[in-house]
PDBQT receptor file of N, H, CA, C and O in Angstrom, charges set to zero:
ATOM      1  N   MET A   1       0.062 -10.745  33.811  1.00  0.00    +0.000 N 
ATOM      2  CA  MET A   1      -0.207 -11.231  32.471  1.00  0.00    +0.000 C 
ATOM      3  C   MET A   1       0.821 -10.608  31.529  1.00  0.00    +0.000 C 
ATOM      4  O   MET A   1       1.121  -9.419  31.639  1.00  0.00    +0.000 OA
ATOM      5  N   GLU A   2       1.356 -11.390  30.617  1.00  0.00    +0.000 N 
ATOM      6  H   GLU A   2       1.113 -12.356  30.527  1.00  0.00    +0.000 HD
ATOM      7  CA  GLU A   2       2.322 -10.949  29.610  1.00  0.00    +0.000 C 
ATOM      8  C   GLU A   2       1.556 -10.651  28.320  1.00  0.00    +0.000 C 
ATOM      9  O   GLU A   2       0.945 -11.549  27.740  1.00  0.00    +0.000 OA
ATOM     10  N   ILE A   3       1.586  -9.389  27.869  1.00  0.00    +0.000 N 
ATOM     11  H   ILE A   3       2.082  -8.659  28.340  1.00  0.00    +0.000 HD
ATOM     12  CA  ILE A   3       0.783  -8.952  26.733  1.00  0.00    +0.000 C 
ATOM     13  C   ILE A   3       1.665  -8.343  25.652  1.00  0.00    +0.000 C 
ATOM     14  O   ILE A   3       2.533  -7.519  25.940  1.00  0.00    +0.000 OA
ATOM     15  N   MET A   4       1.438  -8.751  24.407  1.00  0.00    +0.000 N 
ATOM     16  H   MET A   4       0.732  -9.419  24.173  1.00  0.00    +0.000 HD
ATOM     17  CA  MET A   4       2.116  -8.146  23.268  1.00  0.00    +0.000 C 
ATOM     18  C   MET A   4       1.162  -7.164  22.596  1.00  0.00    +0.000 C 
ATOM     19  O   MET A   4      -0.023  -7.445  22.416  1.00  0.00    +0.000 OA
ATOM     20  N   ILE A   5       1.709  -6.005  22.228  1.00  0.00    +0.000 N 
ATOM     21  H   ILE A   5       2.672  -5.777  22.374  1.00  0.00    +0.000 HD
ATOM     22  CA  ILE A   5       0.950  -4.992  21.506  1.00  0.00    +0.000 C 
ATOM     23  C   ILE A   5       1.600  -4.834  20.143  1.00  0.00    +0.000 C 
ATOM     24  O   ILE A   5       2.795  -4.554  20.046  1.00  0.00    +0.000 OA
ATOM     25  N   VAL A   6       0.807  -5.016  19.084  1.00  0.00    +0.000 N 
ATOM     26  H   VAL A   6      -0.164  -5.244  19.163  1.00  0.00    +0.000 HD
ATOM     27  CA  VAL A   6       1.312  -4.894  17.721  1.00  0.00    +0.000 C 
ATOM     28  C   VAL A   6       0.584  -3.728  17.062  1.00  0.00    +0.000 C 
ATOM     29  O   VAL A   6      -0.615  -3.801  16.792  1.00  0.00    +0.000 OA
ATOM     30  N   ASP A   7       1.326  -2.653  16.808  1.00  0.00    +0.000 N 
ATOM     31  H   ASP A   7       2.300  -2.593  17.027  1.00  0.00    +0.000 HD
ATOM     32  CA  ASP A   7       0.726  -1.473  16.192  1.00  0.00    +0.000 C 
ATOM     33  C   ASP A   7       1.812  -0.712  15.442  1.00  0.00    +0.000 C 
ATOM     34  O   ASP A   7       2.907  -0.520  15.971  1.00  0.00    +0.000 OA
ATOM     35  N   ASP A   8       1.528  -0.279  14.227  1.00  0.00    +0.000 N 
ATOM     36  H   ASP A   8       0.638  -0.435  13.797  1.00  0.00    +0.000 HD
ATOM     37  CA  ASP A   8       2.515   0.454  13.446  1.00  0.00    +0.000 C 
ATOM     38  C   ASP A   8       2.588   1.931  13.826  1.00  0.00    +0.000 C 
ATOM     39  O   ASP A   8       3.416   2.667  13.290  1.00  0.00    +0.000 OA
ATOM     40  N   GLU A   9       1.732   2.369  14.743  1.00  0.00    +0.000 N 
ATOM     41  H   GLU A   9       1.060   1.771  15.179  1.00  0.00    +0.000 HD
ATOM     42  CA  GLU A   9       1.775   3.736  15.234  1.00  0.00    +0.000 C 
ATOM     43  C   GLU A   9       2.341   3.717  16.656  1.00  0.00    +0.000 C 
ATOM     44  O   GLU A   9       1.629   3.360  17.595  1.00  0.00    +0.000 OA
ATOM     45  N   PRO A  10       3.615   4.097  16.826  1.00  0.00    +0.000 N 
ATOM     46  CA  PRO A  10       4.268   4.008  18.130  1.00  0.00    +0.000 C 
ATOM     47  C   PRO A  10       3.527   4.724  19.264  1.00  0.00    +0.000 C 
ATOM     48  O   PRO A  10       3.474   4.212  20.382  1.00  0.00    +0.000 OA
ATOM     49  N   GLN A  11       2.963   5.887  18.993  1.00  0.00    +0.000 N 
ATOM     50  H   GLN A  11       3.006   6.303  18.085  1.00  0.00    +0.000 HD
ATOM     51  CA  GLN A  11       2.275   6.630  20.043  1.00  0.00    +0.000 C 
ATOM     52  C   GLN A  11       1.044   5.879  20.550  1.00  0.00    +0.000 C 
ATOM     53  O   GLN A  11       0.781   5.859  21.753  1.00  0.00    +0.000 OA
ATOM     54  N   VAL A  12       0.307   5.276  19.658  1.00  0.00    +0.000 N 
ATOM     55  H   VAL A  12       0.520   5.292  18.681  1.00  0.00    +0.000 HD
ATOM     56  CA  VAL A  12      -0.879   4.510  20.050  1.00  0.00    +0.000 C 
ATOM     57  C   VAL A  12      -0.463   3.313  20.894  1.00  0.00    +0.000 C 
ATOM     58  O   VAL A  12      -1.070   3.032  21.927  1.00  0.00    +0.000 OA
ATOM     59  N   ALA A  13       0.570   2.614  20.453  1.00  0.00    +0.000 N 
ATOM     60  H   ALA A  13       1.063   2.843  19.613  1.00  0.00    +0.000 HD
ATOM     61  CA  ALA A  13       1.045   1.440  21.179  1.00  0.00    +0.000 C 
ATOM     62  C   ALA A  13       1.533   1.817  22.571  1.00  0.00    +0.000 C 
ATOM     63  O   ALA A  13       1.266   1.092  23.530  1.00  0.00    +0.000 OA
ATOM     64  N   GLU A  14       2.232   2.917  22.702  1.00  0.00    +0.000 N 
ATOM     65  H   GLU A  14       2.449   3.506  21.923  1.00  0.00    +0.000 HD
ATOM     66  CA  GLU A  14       2.763   3.324  23.997  1.00  0.00    +0.000 C 
ATOM     67  C   GLU A  14       1.661   3.736  24.973  1.00  0.00    +0.000 C 
ATOM     68  O   GLU A  14       1.762   3.464  26.169  1.00  0.00    +0.000 OA
ATOM     69  N   VAL A  15       0.622   4.383  24.478  1.00  0.00    +0.000 N 
ATOM     70  H   VAL A  15       0.540   4.604  23.506  1.00  0.00    +0.000 HD
ATOM     71  CA  VAL A  15      -0.511   4.749  25.342  1.00  0.00    +0.000 C 
ATOM     72  C   VAL A  15      -1.162   3.484  25.897  1.00  0.00    +0.000 C 
ATOM     73  O   VAL A  15      -1.457   3.407  27.090  1.00  0.00    +0.000 OA
ATOM     74  N   LEU A  16      -1.384   2.504  25.041  1.00  0.00    +0.000 N 
ATOM     75  H   LEU A  16      -1.144   2.567  24.072  1.00  0.00    +0.000 HD
ATOM     76  CA  LEU A  16      -1.981   1.245  25.478  1.00  0.00    +0.000 C 
ATOM     77  C   LEU A  16      -1.056   0.526  26.453  1.00  0.00    +0.000 C 
ATOM     78  O   LEU A  16      -1.510   0.012  27.475  1.00  0.00    +0.000 OA
ATOM     79  N   ALA A  17       0.236   0.486  26.142  1.00  0.00    +0.000 N 
ATOM     80  H   ALA A  17       0.605   0.903  25.312  1.00  0.00    +0.000 HD
ATOM     81  CA  ALA A  17       1.201  -0.187  27.023  1.00  0.00    +0.000 C 
ATOM     82  C   ALA A  17       1.238   0.463  28.399  1.00  0.00    +0.000 C 
ATOM     83  O   ALA A  17       1.278  -0.231  29.415  1.00  0.00    +0.000 OA
ATOM     84  N   THR A  18       1.225   1.770  28.435  1.00  0.00    +0.000 N 
ATOM     85  H   THR A  18       1.193   2.334  27.610  1.00  0.00    +0.000 HD
ATOM     86  CA  THR A  18       1.247   2.491  29.719  1.00  0.00    +0.000 C 
ATOM     87  C   THR A  18       0.015   2.152  30.553  1.00  0.00    +0.000 C 
ATOM     88  O   THR A  18       0.117   1.912  31.756  1.00  0.00    +0.000 OA
ATOM     89  N   SER A  19      -1.129   2.136  29.916  1.00  0.00    +0.000 N 
ATOM     90  H   SER A  19      -1.212   2.332  28.939  1.00  0.00    +0.000 HD
ATOM     91  CA  SER A  19      -2.370   1.810  30.618  1.00  0.00    +0.000 C 
ATOM     92  C   SER A  19      -2.329   0.385  31.178  1.00  0.00    +0.000 C 
ATOM     93  O   SER A  19      -2.721   0.152  32.321  1.00  0.00    +0.000 OA
ATOM     94  N   LEU A  20      -1.858  -0.550  30.379  1.00  0.00    +0.000 N 
ATOM     95  H   LEU A  20      -1.540  -0.360  29.450  1.00  0.00    +0.000 HD
ATOM     96  CA  LEU A  20      -1.794  -1.946  30.829  1.00  0.00    +0.000 C 
ATOM     97  C   LEU A  20      -0.773  -2.129  31.952  1.00  0.00    +0.000 C 
ATOM     98  O   LEU A  20      -1.003  -2.906  32.879  1.00  0.00    +0.000 OA
ATOM     99  N   LYS A  21       0.350  -1.419  31.871  1.00  0.00    +0.000 N 
ATOM    100  H   LYS A  21       0.536  -0.788  31.118  1.00  0.00    +0.000 HD
ATOM    101  CA  LYS A  21       1.365  -1.504  32.929  1.00  0.00    +0.000 C 
ATOM    102  C   LYS A  21       0.813  -0.990  34.249  1.00  0.00    +0.000 C 
ATOM    103  O   LYS A  21       1.103  -1.550  35.305  1.00  0.00    +0.000 OA
ATOM    104  N   ARG A  22       0.021   0.071  34.194  1.00  0.00    +0.000 N 
ATOM    105  H   ARG A  22      -0.214   0.527  33.336  1.00  0.00    +0.000 HD
ATOM    106  CA  ARG A  22      -0.596   0.617  35.411  1.00  0.00    +0.000 C 
ATOM    107  C   ARG A  22      -1.530  -0.397  36.069  1.00  0.00    +0.000 C 
ATOM    108  O   ARG A  22      -1.775  -0.344  37.275  1.00  0.00    +0.000 OA
ATOM    109  N   GLN A  23      -2.042  -1.313  35.266  1.00  0.00    +0.000 N 
ATOM    110  H   GLN A  23      -1.843  -1.356  34.286  1.00  0.00    +0.000 HD
ATOM    111  CA  GLN A  23      -2.929  -2.353  35.781  1.00  0.00    +0.000 C 
ATOM    112  C   GLN A  23      -2.158  -3.591  36.221  1.00  0.00    +0.000 C 
ATOM    113  O   GLN A  23      -2.756  -4.589  36.623  1.00  0.00    +0.000 OA
ATOM    114  N   GLY A  24      -0.822  -3.527  36.144  1.00  0.00    +0.000 N 
ATOM    115  H   GLY A  24      -0.336  -2.716  35.817  1.00  0.00    +0.000 HD
ATOM    116  CA  GLY A  24       0.007  -4.611  36.640  1.00  0.00    +0.000 C 
ATOM    117  C   GLY A  24       0.457  -5.632  35.621  1.00  0.00    +0.000 C 
ATOM    118  O   GLY A  24       0.994  -6.677  35.990  1.00  0.00    +0.000 OA
ATOM    119  N   HIS A  25       0.249  -5.355  34.346  1.00  0.00    +0.000 N 
ATOM    120  H   HIS A  25      -0.188  -4.507  34.046  1.00  0.00    +0.000 HD
ATOM    121  CA  HIS A  25       0.631  -6.301  33.302  1.00  0.00    +0.000 C 
ATOM    122  C   HIS A  25       2.025  -5.987  32.757  1.00  0.00    +0.000 C 
ATOM    123  O   HIS A  25       2.476  -4.843  32.807  1.00  0.00    +0.000 OA
ATOM    124  N   SER A  26       2.696  -7.005  32.240  1.00  0.00    +0.000 N 
ATOM    125  H   SER A  26       2.330  -7.935  32.199  1.00  0.00    +0.000 HD
ATOM    126  CA  SER A  26       3.951  -6.817  31.515  1.00  0.00    +0.000 C 
ATOM    127  C   SER A  26       3.598  -6.664  30.047  1.00  0.00    +0.000 C 
ATOM    128  O   SER A  26       2.762  -7.400  29.523  1.00  0.00    +0.000 OA
ATOM    129  N   THR A  27       4.237  -5.705  29.382  1.00  0.00    +0.000 N 
ATOM    130  H   THR A  27       4.916  -5.107  29.808  1.00  0.00    +0.000 HD
ATOM    131  CA  THR A  27       3.919  -5.477  27.975  1.00  0.00    +0.000 C 
ATOM    132  C   THR A  27       5.171  -5.497  27.113  1.00  0.00    +0.000 C 
ATOM    133  O   THR A  27       6.263  -5.134  27.551  1.00  0.00    +0.000 OA
ATOM    134  N   THR A  28       4.980  -5.926  25.885  1.00  0.00    +0.000 N 
ATOM    135  H   THR A  28       4.093  -6.221  25.529  1.00  0.00    +0.000 HD
ATOM    136  CA  THR A  28       5.995  -5.858  24.850  1.00  0.00    +0.000 C 
ATOM    137  C   THR A  28       5.348  -5.186  23.655  1.00  0.00    +0.000 C 
ATOM    138  O   THR A  28       4.278  -5.599  23.208  1.00  0.00    +0.000 OA
ATOM    139  N   VAL A  29       5.996  -4.145  23.134  1.00  0.00    +0.000 N 
ATOM    140  H   VAL A  29       6.865  -3.810  23.497  1.00  0.00    +0.000 HD
ATOM    141  CA  VAL A  29       5.461  -3.420  21.986  1.00  0.00    +0.000 C 
ATOM    142  C   VAL A  29       6.320  -3.727  20.765  1.00  0.00    +0.000 C 
ATOM    143  O   VAL A  29       7.546  -3.625  20.813  1.00  0.00    +0.000 OA
ATOM    144  N   VAL A  30       5.665  -4.103  19.675  1.00  0.00    +0.000 N 
ATOM    145  H   VAL A  30       4.669  -4.186  19.636  1.00  0.00    +0.000 HD
ATOM    146  CA  VAL A  30       6.331  -4.270  18.383  1.00  0.00    +0.000 C 
ATOM    147  C   VAL A  30       5.531  -3.511  17.339  1.00  0.00    +0.000 C 
ATOM    148  O   VAL A  30       4.355  -3.209  17.541  1.00  0.00    +0.000 OA
ATOM    149  N   HIS A  31       6.183  -3.204  16.212  1.00  0.00    +0.000 N 
ATOM    150  H   HIS A  31       7.139  -3.450  16.048  1.00  0.00    +0.000 HD
ATOM    151  CA  HIS A  31       5.547  -2.326  15.242  1.00  0.00    +0.000 C 
ATOM    152  C   HIS A  31       5.277  -2.967  13.887  1.00  0.00    +0.000 C 
ATOM    153  O   HIS A  31       4.972  -2.275  12.915  1.00  0.00    +0.000 OA
ATOM    154  N   SER A  32       5.389  -4.296  13.826  1.00  0.00    +0.000 N 
ATOM    155  H   SER A  32       5.636  -4.858  14.615  1.00  0.00    +0.000 HD
ATOM    156  CA  SER A  32       5.059  -4.969  12.567  1.00  0.00    +0.000 C 
ATOM    157  C   SER A  32       4.697  -6.423  12.839  1.00  0.00    +0.000 C 
ATOM    158  O   SER A  32       5.028  -6.981  13.886  1.00  0.00    +0.000 OA
ATOM    159  N   GLY A  33       4.021  -7.010  11.887  1.00  0.00    +0.000 N 
ATOM    160  H   GLY A  33       3.752  -6.557  11.038  1.00  0.00    +0.000 HD
ATOM    161  CA  GLY A  33       3.681  -8.419  11.999  1.00  0.00    +0.000 C 
ATOM    162  C   GLY A  33       4.920  -9.291  12.043  1.00  0.00    +0.000 C 
ATOM    163  O   GLY A  33       4.959 -10.284  12.770  1.00  0.00    +0.000 OA
ATOM    164  N   ARG A  34       5.937  -8.925  11.264  1.00  0.00    +0.000 N 
ATOM    165  H   ARG A  34       5.906  -8.119  10.673  1.00  0.00    +0.000 HD
ATOM    166  CA  ARG A  34       7.193  -9.688  11.248  1.00  0.00    +0.000 C 
ATOM    167  C   ARG A  34       7.848  -9.664  12.620  1.00  0.00    +0.000 C 
ATOM    168  O   ARG A  34       8.299 -10.699  13.111  1.00  0.00    +0.000 OA
ATOM    169  N   GLU A  35       7.905  -8.488  13.245  1.00  0.00    +0.000 N 
ATOM    170  H   GLU A  35       7.539  -7.647  12.846  1.00  0.00    +0.000 HD
ATOM    171  CA  GLU A  35       8.472  -8.374  14.595  1.00  0.00    +0.000 C 
ATOM    172  C   GLU A  35       7.695  -9.244  15.581  1.00  0.00    +0.000 C 
ATOM    173  O   GLU A  35       8.280  -9.905  16.439  1.00  0.00    +0.000 OA
ATOM    174  N   ALA A  36       6.380  -9.235  15.445  1.00  0.00    +0.000 N 
ATOM    175  H   ALA A  36       5.905  -8.698  14.748  1.00  0.00    +0.000 HD
ATOM    176  CA  ALA A  36       5.539 -10.034  16.347  1.00  0.00    +0.000 C 
ATOM    177  C   ALA A  36       5.847 -11.519  16.199  1.00  0.00    +0.000 C 
ATOM    178  O   ALA A  36       5.995 -12.227  17.195  1.00  0.00    +0.000 OA
ATOM    179  N   LEU A  37       5.942 -11.989  14.965  1.00  0.00    +0.000 N 
ATOM    180  H   LEU A  37       5.822 -11.414  14.156  1.00  0.00    +0.000 HD
ATOM    181  CA  LEU A  37       6.233 -13.400  14.738  1.00  0.00    +0.000 C 
ATOM    182  C   LEU A  37       7.612 -13.775  15.273  1.00  0.00    +0.000 C 
ATOM    183  O   LEU A  37       7.780 -14.851  15.847  1.00  0.00    +0.000 OA
ATOM    184  N   ASP A  38       8.588 -12.908  15.092  1.00  0.00    +0.000 N 
ATOM    185  H   ASP A  38       8.451 -12.034  14.626  1.00  0.00    +0.000 HD
ATOM    186  CA  ASP A  38       9.927 -13.176  15.617  1.00  0.00    +0.000 C 
ATOM    187  C   ASP A  38       9.920 -13.256  17.140  1.00  0.00    +0.000 C 
ATOM    188  O   ASP A  38      10.564 -14.132  17.718  1.00  0.00    +0.000 OA
ATOM    189  N   ARG A  39       9.201 -12.354  17.786  1.00  0.00    +0.000 N 
ATOM    190  H   ARG A  39       8.678 -11.643  17.316  1.00  0.00    +0.000 HD
ATOM    191  CA  ARG A  39       9.142 -12.326  19.254  1.00  0.00    +0.000 C 
ATOM    192  C   ARG A  39       8.427 -13.553  19.804  1.00  0.00    +0.000 C 
ATOM    193  O   ARG A  39       8.781 -14.056  20.870  1.00  0.00    +0.000 OA
ATOM    194  N   LEU A  40       7.422 -14.035  19.078  1.00  0.00    +0.000 N 
ATOM    195  H   LEU A  40       7.135 -13.626  18.212  1.00  0.00    +0.000 HD
ATOM    196  CA  LEU A  40       6.671 -15.213  19.520  1.00  0.00    +0.000 C 
ATOM    197  C   LEU A  40       7.532 -16.480  19.553  1.00  0.00    +0.000 C 
ATOM    198  O   LEU A  40       7.168 -17.461  20.200  1.00  0.00    +0.000 OA
ATOM    199  N   LYS A  41       8.653 -16.458  18.865  1.00  0.00    +0.000 N 
ATOM    200  H   LYS A  41       8.948 -15.661  18.339  1.00  0.00    +0.000 HD
ATOM    201  CA  LYS A  41       9.551 -17.611  18.882  1.00  0.00    +0.000 C 
ATOM    202  C   LYS A  41      10.246 -17.774  20.231  1.00  0.00    +0.000 C 
ATOM    203  O   LYS A  41      10.700 -18.867  20.570  1.00  0.00    +0.000 OA
ATOM    204  N   SER A  42      10.330 -16.687  21.002  1.00  0.00    +0.000 N 
ATOM    205  H   SER A  42       9.961 -15.799  20.727  1.00  0.00    +0.000 HD
ATOM    206  CA  SER A  42      11.081 -16.756  22.257  1.00  0.00    +0.000 C 
ATOM    207  C   SER A  42      10.274 -16.425  23.513  1.00  0.00    +0.000 C 
ATOM    208  O   SER A  42      10.744 -16.651  24.628  1.00  0.00    +0.000 OA
ATOM    209  N   VAL A  43       9.069 -15.894  23.340  1.00  0.00    +0.000 N 
ATOM    210  H   VAL A  43       8.687 -15.710  22.434  1.00  0.00    +0.000 HD
ATOM    211  CA  VAL A  43       8.256 -15.493  24.500  1.00  0.00    +0.000 C 
ATOM    212  C   VAL A  43       6.846 -16.040  24.345  1.00  0.00    +0.000 C 
ATOM    213  O   VAL A  43       6.257 -15.963  23.267  1.00  0.00    +0.000 OA
ATOM    214  N   ALA A  44       6.309 -16.591  25.426  1.00  0.00    +0.000 N 
ATOM    215  H   ALA A  44       6.788 -16.653  26.302  1.00  0.00    +0.000 HD
ATOM    216  CA  ALA A  44       4.917 -17.058  25.433  1.00  0.00    +0.000 C 
ATOM    217  C   ALA A  44       4.045 -15.951  26.028  1.00  0.00    +0.000 C 
ATOM    218  O   ALA A  44       4.134 -15.656  27.220  1.00  0.00    +0.000 OA
ATOM    219  N   PHE A  45       3.215 -15.351  25.205  1.00  0.00    +0.000 N 
ATOM    220  H   PHE A  45       3.142 -15.591  24.237  1.00  0.00    +0.000 HD
ATOM    221  CA  PHE A  45       2.348 -14.270  25.660  1.00  0.00    +0.000 C 
ATOM    222  C   PHE A  45       0.992 -14.836  26.073  1.00  0.00    +0.000 C 
ATOM    223  O   PHE A  45       0.522 -15.837  25.533  1.00  0.00    +0.000 OA
ATOM    224  N   ASP A  46       0.378 -14.163  27.048  1.00  0.00    +0.000 N 
ATOM    225  H   ASP A  46       0.760 -13.350  27.487  1.00  0.00    +0.000 HD
ATOM    226  CA  ASP A  46      -0.959 -14.558  27.497  1.00  0.00    +0.000 C 
ATOM    227  C   ASP A  46      -2.042 -13.945  26.624  1.00  0.00    +0.000 C 
ATOM    228  O   ASP A  46      -3.130 -14.503  26.478  1.00  0.00    +0.000 OA
ATOM    229  N   ALA A  47      -1.728 -12.781  26.041  1.00  0.00    +0.000 N 
ATOM    230  H   ALA A  47      -0.844 -12.329  26.160  1.00  0.00    +0.000 HD
ATOM    231  CA  ALA A  47      -2.711 -12.076  25.207  1.00  0.00    +0.000 C 
ATOM    232  C   ALA A  47      -1.976 -11.148  24.250  1.00  0.00    +0.000 C 
ATOM    233  O   ALA A  47      -0.812 -10.808  24.463  1.00  0.00    +0.000 OA
ATOM    234  N   MET A  48      -2.678 -10.742  23.186  1.00  0.00    +0.000 N 
ATOM    235  H   MET A  48      -3.624 -11.019  23.013  1.00  0.00    +0.000 HD
ATOM    236  CA  MET A  48      -2.119  -9.804  22.214  1.00  0.00    +0.000 C 
ATOM    237  C   MET A  48      -3.182  -8.789  21.815  1.00  0.00    +0.000 C 
ATOM    238  O   MET A  48      -4.362  -9.117  21.689  1.00  0.00    +0.000 OA
ATOM    239  N   PHE A  49      -2.744  -7.560  21.621  1.00  0.00    +0.000 N 
ATOM    240  H   PHE A  49      -1.786  -7.293  21.724  1.00  0.00    +0.000 HD
ATOM    241  CA  PHE A  49      -3.576  -6.533  21.013  1.00  0.00    +0.000 C 
ATOM    242  C   PHE A  49      -3.007  -6.312  19.619  1.00  0.00    +0.000 C 
ATOM    243  O   PHE A  49      -1.829  -5.988  19.470  1.00  0.00    +0.000 OA
ATOM    244  N   LEU A  50      -3.834  -6.484  18.609  1.00  0.00    +0.000 N 
ATOM    245  H   LEU A  50      -4.791  -6.746  18.730  1.00  0.00    +0.000 HD
ATOM    246  CA  LEU A  50      -3.383  -6.357  17.226  1.00  0.00    +0.000 C 
ATOM    247  C   LEU A  50      -4.091  -5.202  16.539  1.00  0.00    +0.000 C 
ATOM    248  O   LEU A  50      -5.312  -5.068  16.620  1.00  0.00    +0.000 OA
ATOM    249  N   ASP A  51      -3.313  -4.375  15.868  1.00  0.00    +0.000 N 
ATOM    250  H   ASP A  51      -2.321  -4.483  15.803  1.00  0.00    +0.000 HD
ATOM    251  CA  ASP A  51      -3.876  -3.313  15.032  1.00  0.00    +0.000 C 
ATOM    252  C   ASP A  51      -4.035  -3.899  13.640  1.00  0.00    +0.000 C 
ATOM    253  O   ASP A  51      -3.051  -4.113  12.933  1.00  0.00    +0.000 OA
ATOM    254  N   VAL A  52      -5.245  -4.151  13.259  1.00  0.00    +0.000 N 
ATOM    255  H   VAL A  52      -6.044  -3.977  13.833  1.00  0.00    +0.000 HD
ATOM    256  CA  VAL A  52      -5.520  -4.747  11.952  1.00  0.00    +0.000 C 
ATOM    257  C   VAL A  52      -6.236  -3.709  11.090  1.00  0.00    +0.000 C 
ATOM    258  O   VAL A  52      -7.244  -3.131  11.496  1.00  0.00    +0.000 OA
ATOM    259  N   SER A  53      -5.701  -3.489   9.912  1.00  0.00    +0.000 N 
ATOM    260  H   SER A  53      -4.882  -3.959   9.583  1.00  0.00    +0.000 HD
ATOM    261  CA  SER A  53      -6.371  -2.570   9.003  1.00  0.00    +0.000 C 
ATOM    262  C   SER A  53      -6.605  -3.248   7.682  1.00  0.00    +0.000 C 
ATOM    263  O   SER A  53      -5.844  -4.122   7.266  1.00  0.00    +0.000 OA
ATOM    264  N   ARG A  54      -7.646  -2.843   7.041  1.00  0.00    +0.000 N 
ATOM    265  H   ARG A  54      -8.264  -2.134   7.379  1.00  0.00    +0.000 HD
ATOM    266  CA  ARG A  54      -7.972  -3.397   5.722  1.00  0.00    +0.000 C 
ATOM    267  C   ARG A  54      -7.600  -2.345   4.701  1.00  0.00    +0.000 C 
ATOM    268  O   ARG A  54      -7.978  -1.180   4.826  1.00  0.00    +0.000 OA
ATOM    269  N   ARG A  55      -6.874  -2.753   3.714  1.00  0.00    +0.000 N 
ATOM    270  H   ARG A  55      -6.568  -3.699   3.613  1.00  0.00    +0.000 HD
ATOM    271  CA  ARG A  55      -6.466  -1.819   2.666  1.00  0.00    +0.000 C 
ATOM    272  C   ARG A  55      -7.575  -1.719   1.617  1.00  0.00    +0.000 C 
ATOM    273  O   ARG A  55      -8.153  -2.721   1.197  1.00  0.00    +0.000 OA
ATOM    274  N   SER A  56      -7.845  -0.512   1.220  1.00  0.00    +0.000 N 
ATOM    275  H   SER A  56      -7.375   0.302   1.561  1.00  0.00    +0.000 HD
ATOM    276  CA  SER A  56      -8.867  -0.269   0.198  1.00  0.00    +0.000 C 
ATOM    277  C   SER A  56      -8.312  -0.642  -1.182  1.00  0.00    +0.000 C 
ATOM    278  O   SER A  56      -7.121  -0.476  -1.445  1.00  0.00    +0.000 OA
ATOM    279  N   LYS A  57      -9.175  -1.140  -2.044  1.00  0.00    +0.000 N 
ATOM    280  H   LYS A  57     -10.142  -1.275  -1.830  1.00  0.00    +0.000 HD
ATOM    281  CA  LYS A  57      -8.772  -1.495  -3.404  1.00  0.00    +0.000 C 
ATOM    282  C   LYS A  57      -9.109  -0.392  -4.388  1.00  0.00    +0.000 C 
ATOM    283  O   LYS A  57      -9.230  -0.662  -5.583  1.00  0.00    +0.000 OA
ATOM    284  N   THR A  58      -9.263   0.834  -3.932  1.00  0.00    +0.000 N 
ATOM    285  H   THR A  58      -9.165   1.054  -2.961  1.00  0.00    +0.000 HD
ATOM    286  CA  THR A  58      -9.593   1.937  -4.839  1.00  0.00    +0.000 C 
ATOM    287  C   THR A  58      -8.385   2.510  -5.495  1.00  0.00    +0.000 C 
ATOM    288  O   THR A  58      -8.498   3.446  -6.287  1.00  0.00    +0.000 OA
TER     289      THR A  58
């Protein structure tokens, strides 16, 4: 399975990528939504892990 990981924290993304690779998956790590959209233009992924955060309005 080809999986994209989108996370702005490189260490978190690499831990997840390592775990998925051990399970036999191919992974691509990007660190922004823009990078993810650019990569999607050339690669068809089977799944994505997205780090989504909500910004506080305080």
